[in-house]
N, C-alpha and C positions, 0 to 999 in steps of 0.2 A: 289770813283771809282764806276762805274755802270756796269751792265751786267745782262743778263737773263739766262745764261747757268746753268747747274747743278753744284753742288759743286764738287770739285776735289777729295775729300777723298773717300776711298773705304768702309768705315764702315756704320753704321746705321745713317740715316738722319731723325731727329725728328723735326716736325713742331709744334709750340706752338701757340695756338689761345685762345682768351678769351674776356671777357667783358671789357668794358672801365670803368665800374662803380665799382671801387675798393676802393674809399676813405674811406668808413666806414667799409671796410672788410680787411684792411691791415694785421691784426693779423691772420685771417683765411687764407689769401693768403700766408703769410710767412710760416705758418704751412703746407699748401698744397704743396708748393714748396719743402719743406724739405722732405715730404713723397713721393711726386710724381716725381719731377724733379731730386732731389739729387741722387737717385739710378742710374739714367742714366748719370748724370753729373760727378759723381765721378768715378775714375778709369782711364785707359789709354785714354788720350784725342784723340789719333789718330783713335780711334774706332768709333767716331761719329761726326756728325755735327748738327747744330741747325739752323732752319729757323724761323725767328721772323718777326712779322708784322710791327714793328716800330711805332705803335700808342700808345696813352696814355692808361693807365690801365694795363691789364695783359701783353700786349706786352712789355711795358716799364719796368714793374716790373720784368718780366722774363729776359729781357736783362741785367738789373742790377744784378740780382741773378746769372746768368750764367757767366757774365763778371767777377764776384768776385771769380770765381772758375777756375780751369784748365779743363773746360768742353768740349773742342774741338772747332771746327771751328764755328764761329758765322756769319751768313749771315742775314742781315736785308733787307726785301723787303717792299717798300712803294708804294702805288697805283699811285702816280704821281711823286713828287720829295720830297726829304727830307725837302726842304725849305717850303713845304706846310704842314708839320706835326705840331702838337701843340708844344709850347715852351718846355714843359716837355719832350716830346718825342725827339725833336731835341737835347736837353741837354743830355739825356741818351745816344743817339747814338754818339754824339760828345765825351762824356766822355769815352765810351767803345772804340771808335776809338783811342783816345789819349792814352789809356792804351794798345793799340796794340791788343785788343781782337776781333775786327770786321775784318773778312777776306774780306768781300765784302758787298757793299750796292747795291741793285737792285732797280733802279727807273723805275717803269713800265710805267710811262708817259701816264696814262689813258687820252684819249682825252676829256672826259667830266669833268675833274678835280675831286676834292674831292667830294665824294657822294656815295650813295649805290652801284651804278654800279661799281665804282672804287674799293670799298672795296670787293665786290664779286670777281672781277677779281684778286685782290691781294690774297684773301683767297684761291681761286682755284689754283693760282700759288704755294702757299705754299704747298697745298696738292699734286699737280702734281709733285712736286720736292722732296717729302718726302717718307720715308718708314713707318713712324708711325706718327700719329697726336695725340697730347695731347690737350684737350680742357678744359677750365676753364669757364663754363657758370655760370650765376647767379643761375639757377635752375637745379634740377636734371632731369627734363623732358623737352622735346622740347617746347620752348616757342616762336618759330618763330624768334629768335634772329640771328644775323650774325654768332655767335659761333655755334649755332645748325645747321644753314644752311651749315656751313663749315664741321661739323661732318657728316651731312647727305651726303654731296658730297663725303667725304672720304669713307663712307660706300657704296655708290653707285659704287665706283671704286674698292671695295673690299680691300681698304687700312685699315690696323689695326688702331684702335683709342682707346683712353682712355679718359673717362669723369671724371673730378674732379670738381663737382659743388661747388660754394661758399656759398651755403645755410647754 
């Protein structure tokens, strides 16, 4: 199912963004998810929704983490189509869908296909549709990455954000 509207629930909507470079940092990422995401994920599920980017790395790891909990509504937004995502990302999305955990997939259909402009568009969509942005960049200071670009966009809109670097 595709669509670009806001989620239907009335509670807090949290966007998760982060690096794709997580292979050597899985232990750190799991610990950060427990410390940073779990407090939002646990509790009455109707109180929140989650917006995830559907890419490999933090997006896919967060989708798996949240799908394993009663964390609320999960919405996955991809820059073009799900079919254009990496195999690992597609698998995570399909598994979460099969488990009934994904409420909606938003395929943004960026006209240039997968690339920096499409990722920026997707990341801005996540921020525009959220109440809070949680970012998991590689570094604790702005390194020009897409994650930091997304956090800067959130800050520019006055949107609250939380930074949990993987350093």
